[in-house]
N, C-alpha and C positions, 0 to 999 in steps of 0.2 A: 332156274328155269322160270321163264316169264309166265305169269298166270294167264295172260291173254292168249297164250298158245296152248292152253289146256281147256278141254271141254268137260263140263260137269252138268249132268242132267239128273234130277231127282224126280221120281214118279212113284205114285202109290197105286197098286193094283188090287182090285177086289177079289183076291184069290190067295190061297195058302202059299206060304213061302216055298214049300217043297215043290209045288207045281210050277211056280215061276222059275225056280232054279232048274227044274227038268226041262222047261221050255228052252233054256239056253244050252243044255247039255245032252239032249236026246235028239237025234237027227230028225225023227218023225215029227216031233214037236216043232223044232226050229224051222224046218222048211215050210211049215204052215203059216208062219208069220213074218219071216225075215224079209226085209226090203222096204224101201219107201213106197208110198202110194203108187200103184200102177206097175210095180215090179213084182216078180215072183221068183222064188228060188227054184232053179232047174236042175242043179247038180250039187251034191254036198257029200264030203267025206269028213269024218271026225274020229280022232283017236283021243278020247277025253281022258287024259292022264297027264301028269306033269311030264313035259318033254314030248308029248304027243302032238301031232300036227293036225290042222284042219285046212280045208280048201273048199271054197264054194263059188257058185256062179248064180248071179241073179240076172234076169232078162227084163229089159225095159219094154214098154208098150210098143216101141218102134222095132223091137226084135233084136236090140243090141245086147250082147252078153258082157257082163262086168264080173271079172274074176277077182277074188281076194283070198288071202291065206294068212296063216299064222301058226303059232306054237303055244300050247297051253303051258303056263308056268306054275300056276297054283290053282288047286281045286279043293275047296273046303265045303262039302255039301252040308247044309243048304245055305251057307253063309257068305261065301266069297268065291269069285271066279276071276282069274287073271290070265290074260293071253295077249299075244302080239297080233297086230293087224297091219296088213299091207296090201295095196292094190297090185295087180300083176302088170300095170302099166298100159292096159287097154284104153283106147279113147282118150289119150292124154291125161289119164288119172295119175296123180303123184304116186311114187313108189316108196316114199319114206315110211319106214316101219314106226308104228305107234304102239303104245301099250294101253290096253283096256283093263281097267279094274272095276269090278262090279261087286257091291255089297248088297246083300238081301237081309232085311230086318223085318221081323214079324211085329205087326202093330194091330192088336185087336182083331185077329183073323185075316187081316190084310197084309200085303207085302210092300214095304218101302224099299225101292231099288235105287241105289245111288250109283250112277254110271260115270266113270272118268275115262277120258282118252287123252293121251299126251305123248310126245310133243308134236305139234303141227309146225309146218314150215312157215305158215302165214295165218293171219286172222281170217282171211278169205277161205282157206282150206278148213279151218275150224268151223266157221259158220256154215259151210256146205255140209260138213258132217253133222252138225247140229240139226239142220233141216232134215237130212236123211234119217238119222237115228230117231228124231222125234216122230216122224211119220211111221217108222218101223215099230216104235213103242205103242202107237195107236193100234197097229195090227196085233201086237202082243197082248194089249189090254183086251181087245175083242176076242182073241183066241182063248185066253185063260178064263174068261167069263162065259165062254160058249156063245158069244153073239155073232 
């Protein structure tokens, strides 16, 4: 697999690891931060267990709904989360399934999150996801610190 078709983002959150992990696995937490700037989660279902499915919708400022879905493959609280991710094909979004792996490491009361998503069909798709996830993680940072 080509490294240029893999997205890796490392971020440190000023919050306990358990809280950051819950922000990914509890619907009430996740819908409070998911989505790039200007988007908001409007519908979300989650069956957080290996083999359980998730499906969510985020709405843009223009009122367009973007649906995505996947299946949880591995859940090791509060250390690791692995799930698939695919767009539903709305608005010409690619439908290729990717795999997201997130590691949560405690560092002096903070949480280091290492996020990986792969494989993408193109560098352009990877870069688009990097922008969206980076903005989402800004929201996650604000959420877990209460800002």
